[in-house]
C-alpha positions in Angstrom: -180.5 184.1 -170.3 -184.0 184.6 -170.9 -186.4 182.3 -173.7 -189.1 183.1 -175.1 -191.4 180.7 -176.7 -193.3 180.7 -179.9 -196.0 178.7 -181.2 -195.4 177.3 -184.6 -195.6 178.8 -187.6 -194.2 182.1 -186.2 -191.0 180.8 -184.2 -189.8 179.4 -188.0 -190.7 182.5 -189.6 -188.6 184.7 -187.2 -184.9 185.8 -189.1 -187.3 185.4 -192.2 -189.4 189.0 -192.4 -191.0 188.6 -188.3 -188.5 190.7 -186.9 -191.7 192.0 -184.2 -193.3 189.8 -181.8 -196.4 191.2 -180.1 -197.6 190.0 -176.5 -200.8 191.1 -174.8 -198.5 191.8 -171.7 -195.6 194.5 -171.4 -192.2 193.7 -170.3 -190.8 195.9 -167.4 -187.4 195.2 -168.4 -185.8 194.7 -171.8 -182.9 192.0 -172.0 -181.4 191.5 -174.6 -184.2 192.6 -176.4 -183.6 195.9 -178.9 -187.1 197.7 -178.0 -190.7 197.7 -177.2 -193.4 199.9 -177.2 -197.5 199.3 -177.6 -198.9 198.1 -181.2 -200.7 201.3 -181.4 -196.8 203.7 -181.5 -194.9 201.3 -183.2 -193.5 201.3 -186.8 -194.2 197.7 -189.1 -193.0 196.5 -192.3 -196.3 194.9 -194.3 -194.5 191.6 -193.4 -194.8 192.2 -189.7 -198.1 193.4 -190.0 -199.0 189.5 -191.8 -197.4 188.0 -189.3 -198.3 189.3 -186.1 -201.2 190.2 -183.5 -201.9 194.4 -183.7 -205.6 194.2 -182.0 -205.5 196.6 -179.6 -203.9 196.9 -176.7 -201.2 194.4 -177.2 -197.6 195.1 -177.1 -194.9 194.5 -179.7 -191.2 193.0 -179.1 -188.5 194.6 -181.6 -185.9 191.6 -182.3 -182.4 192.3 -183.1 -179.7 190.6 -184.1 -181.5 187.4 -185.3 -178.6 184.4 -185.9 -181.0 182.1 -187.6 -179.9 178.2 -186.1 -178.8 175.6 -188.6 -179.6 172.8 -186.3 -182.6 173.8 -183.6 -181.7 172.7 -180.5 -183.8 170.7 -178.7 -185.8 172.2 -175.4 -189.3 172.0 -174.3 -190.1 175.8 -173.9 -192.3 176.7 -171.5 -195.0 180.0 -171.0 -193.8 183.2 -171.1 -190.2 184.4 -170.4 -188.1 181.9 -168.6 -184.3 180.7 -167.7 -182.5 178.8 -170.1 -180.7 175.9 -168.8 -176.6 177.1 -168.3 -176.2 173.9 -170.7 -178.4 175.8 -174.2 -176.9 178.8 -173.3 -172.9 177.3 -173.5 -174.6 175.4 -176.5 -176.1 179.5 -178.4 -173.3 181.2 -176.9 -170.5 178.7 -179.1 -172.8 179.3 -182.4 -172.5 182.9 -181.2 -169.1 183.3 -181.2 -168.8 181.7 -184.5 -171.0 183.4 -186.5 -169.3 187.4 -184.9 -165.9 186.0 -185.8 -167.3 184.7 -190.0 -168.5 188.1 -189.8 -165.7 189.9 -188.9 -163.5 187.7 -191.3 -165.4 188.9 -194.0 -165.5 192.8 -192.8 -161.7 193.0 -192.2 -160.8 190.4 -195.4 -163.2 190.8 -198.0 -164.1 194.6 -197.7 -162.2 197.8 -198.1 -163.3 200.5 -195.5 -161.8 203.1 -197.6 -163.9 202.8 -200.7 -166.4 200.8 -199.2 -166.5 198.4 -202.1 -165.7 194.4 -202.0 -161.6 193.8 -202.9 
């Protein structure tokens, strides 16, 4: 798992209206990122426009499946992309599984697939 350190207040805005992260350098591989493109070629909503640096020669990384943690996991980040330590990765995996289990329960037990409405 790779980590990407964000400065405040941008870190807290991810998942609360911010779905694009901009960087001055392009990525050469995609690892659990939905998409990336130069800022000149990306469609964005007003929130993303207000919350990012879309100046010339920057790259937008589209974030998906954003999970906001109830309690932040303490860790000092690094510059650029970095390898997440195994103990932090294990904590994230446990949180991710519990969220997916709750989503599956919701859609299996509370949502009627036949008519697309709540039971």
